[in-house]
GUDRENTOR-753956 format. One record per residue (C-alpha): residue in one letter; x, y, z. Coordinates in Angstrom, 2 decimals, decimal comma. Layout:
// residues N
+------+---------+---------+---------+
: rest :    east :   north :      up :
+------+---------+---------+---------+
:    a :       X :       Y :       Z :
...
+------+---------+---------+---------+
***
This chain:
// residues 49
+------+---------+---------+---------+
: rest :    east :   north :      up :
+------+---------+---------+---------+
:    m :   23,81 :  -61,02 : -120,73 :
:    q :   21,60 :  -63,05 : -118,82 :
:    i :   20,22 :  -61,23 : -115,71 :
:    e :   20,43 :  -63,32 : -112,29 :
:    g :   17,79 :  -63,59 : -109,58 :
:    y :   14,77 :  -62,96 : -111,89 :
:    r :   12,80 :  -65,90 : -113,51 :
:    e :   12,07 :  -65,34 : -117,23 :
:    d :   15,03 :  -65,35 : -118,53 :
:    i :   15,93 :  -61,37 : -119,20 :
:    y :   18,91 :  -60,55 : -121,31 :
:    r :   20,81 :  -56,61 : -121,12 :
:    l :   22,11 :  -55,46 : -124,11 :
:    r :   24,58 :  -52,42 : -123,56 :
:    i :   24,56 :  -50,09 : -126,53 :
:    g :   27,22 :  -47,38 : -125,94 :
:    s :   25,90 :  -45,55 : -122,28 :
:    y :   22,65 :  -47,44 : -122,86 :
:    r :   21,12 :  -50,27 : -121,97 :
:    a :   18,19 :  -52,71 : -123,86 :
:    f :   17,04 :  -55,04 : -122,00 :
:    y :   14,69 :  -58,19 : -123,18 :
:    t :   13,56 :  -61,63 : -123,50 :
:    v :   13,41 :  -63,80 : -126,47 :
:    d :   10,43 :  -66,43 : -127,56 :
:    f :   11,86 :  -69,13 : -128,89 :
:    e :    8,64 :  -70,11 : -130,22 :
:    k :    7,30 :  -67,34 : -131,46 :
:    k :   11,39 :  -66,26 : -132,60 :
:    q :   10,67 :  -63,18 : -131,15 :
:    i :   12,72 :  -60,85 : -129,30 :
:    i :   10,81 :  -58,43 : -126,77 :
:    v :   12,73 :  -55,42 : -126,01 :
:    f :   10,96 :  -54,12 : -123,10 :
:    d :   12,97 :  -50,87 : -121,64 :
:    i :   15,93 :  -49,26 : -122,96 :
:    l :   17,31 :  -46,96 : -120,39 :
:    t :   20,79 :  -45,07 : -119,43 :
:    s :   23,05 :  -46,89 : -118,01 :
:    e :   22,69 :  -44,62 : -114,43 :
:    q :   18,51 :  -45,45 : -114,64 :
:    a :   19,27 :  -49,28 : -115,59 :
:    h :   21,07 :  -48,87 : -112,21 :
:    k :   18,67 :  -46,79 : -110,25 :
:    k :   15,95 :  -49,51 : -111,70 :
:    y :   17,56 :  -53,17 : -111,49 :
:    g :   20,23 :  -52,48 : -109,33 :
:    r :   24,08 :  -52,52 : -110,20 :
:    l :   24,33 :  -55,13 : -112,47 :
+------+---------+---------+---------+
***
C-alpha cells in the first residue's frame, strides 16, 4: 500500500504486528526496505496509516 502525502513512492507492508516500509527502484530492479517497526512505533513515527 502506497503512503499518501509523501513525495517519494513509499510503500508499507503489514507483517503480523509489524510494518515494513520500502521503496522500489524500477531501473535497478531493487526493493529498498528502510524501516521495520511495530504497528505502534509506525503510528507514532508516520501518523495513523
